[in-house]
C-alpha positions as CSV (number, residue, x, y, z in Angstrom):
1,X,0.0,0.0,0.0
2,X,2.9,2.4,0.4
3,X,4.8,4.0,3.2
4,X,3.9,7.1,5.2
5,X,6.9,9.5,5.3
6,X,7.3,11.6,8.4
7,X,9.6,14.6,8.4
8,X,11.8,14.3,11.5
9,X,12.0,18.1,11.9
10,X,8.4,19.2,11.4
11,X,6.6,16.0,12.2
12,X,4.5,16.5,9.0
13,X,3.5,13.2,7.4
14,X,3.0,12.4,3.7
15,X,0.1,10.0,3.2
16,X,0.3,8.4,-0.3
17,X,-2.5,9.2,-2.7
18,X,-3.5,5.5,-2.8
19,X,-4.3,5.6,0.9
20,X,-6.1,8.9,0.7
21,X,-8.2,7.4,-2.2
22,X,-9.1,4.5,0.1
23,X,-10.6,7.0,2.6
24,X,-7.7,7.8,4.9
25,X,-8.2,11.5,5.0
26,X,-9.6,14.2,7.3
27,X,-9.6,13.0,10.9
28,X,-8.1,9.5,10.9
29,X,-8.2,7.7,14.3
30,X,-5.0,6.1,15.5
31,X,-4.1,3.6,18.1
32,X,-0.5,3.2,19.0
33,X,1.7,1.1,21.3
34,X,5.4,1.1,21.7
35,X,6.1,-0.6,18.4
36,X,3.2,0.0,16.0
37,X,0.7,2.6,14.8
38,X,-2.7,1.6,13.5
39,X,-4.7,4.0,11.3
40,X,-8.4,3.4,11.3
41,X,-10.3,4.7,8.3
42,X,-13.1,7.1,9.2
43,X,-16.4,5.3,9.6
44,X,-15.0,1.9,10.3
45,X,-16.5,0.1,13.3
46,X,-14.4,-1.3,16.1
47,X,-15.5,-4.8,15.1
48,X,-14.3,-4.4,11.6
49,X,-11.0,-2.9,12.8
50,X,-10.5,-6.0,15.0
51,X,-11.2,-8.3,12.0
52,X,-8.8,-6.3,9.9
53,X,-6.1,-6.5,12.5
54,X,-6.5,-10.3,12.8
55,X,-5.8,-10.5,9.1
56,X,-2.7,-8.3,9.4
57,X,-1.5,-10.6,12.2
58,X,-2.0,-13.7,9.9
59,X,-0.1,-11.9,7.1
60,X,2.8,-11.1,9.4
61,X,3.0,-14.7,10.5
62,X,3.0,-15.9,6.9
63,X,5.8,-13.5,6.0
64,X,7.8,-14.8,9.0
65,X,7.3,-18.4,7.8
66,X,8.2,-17.5,4.2
67,X,11.4,-15.7,5.4
68,X,12.4,-18.7,7.6
69,X,11.8,-21.1,4.6
70,X,14.0,-18.9,2.4
71,X,16.7,-18.8,5.0
72,X,16.5,-22.7,5.3
73,X,16.8,-23.1,1.6
74,X,19.8,-20.7,1.4
75,X,21.5,-22.6,4.3
76,X,21.0,-26.0,2.6
77,X,22.2,-24.5,-0.7
78,X,25.4,-23.3,1.0
79,X,26.0,-26.6,2.7
80,X,25.7,-28.5,-0.6
81,X,28.3,-26.4,-2.3
């Protein structure tokens, strides 16, 4: 979807057009913890946000599995050479 760029001096953020076109504009609610920031599109219910975050968690787990598989393949390839 693209990255949000935050100017370290001013704190101004650039939200890519594709995100703005998806409805992330005007007053966007945020929820943050010490490691992540979640942007909730205006008008989205808490229930829908929770479902969406569960999908994000599944995606992150899949990415970790994929990375680990790639690392295993690279390790086996090095050992066979």
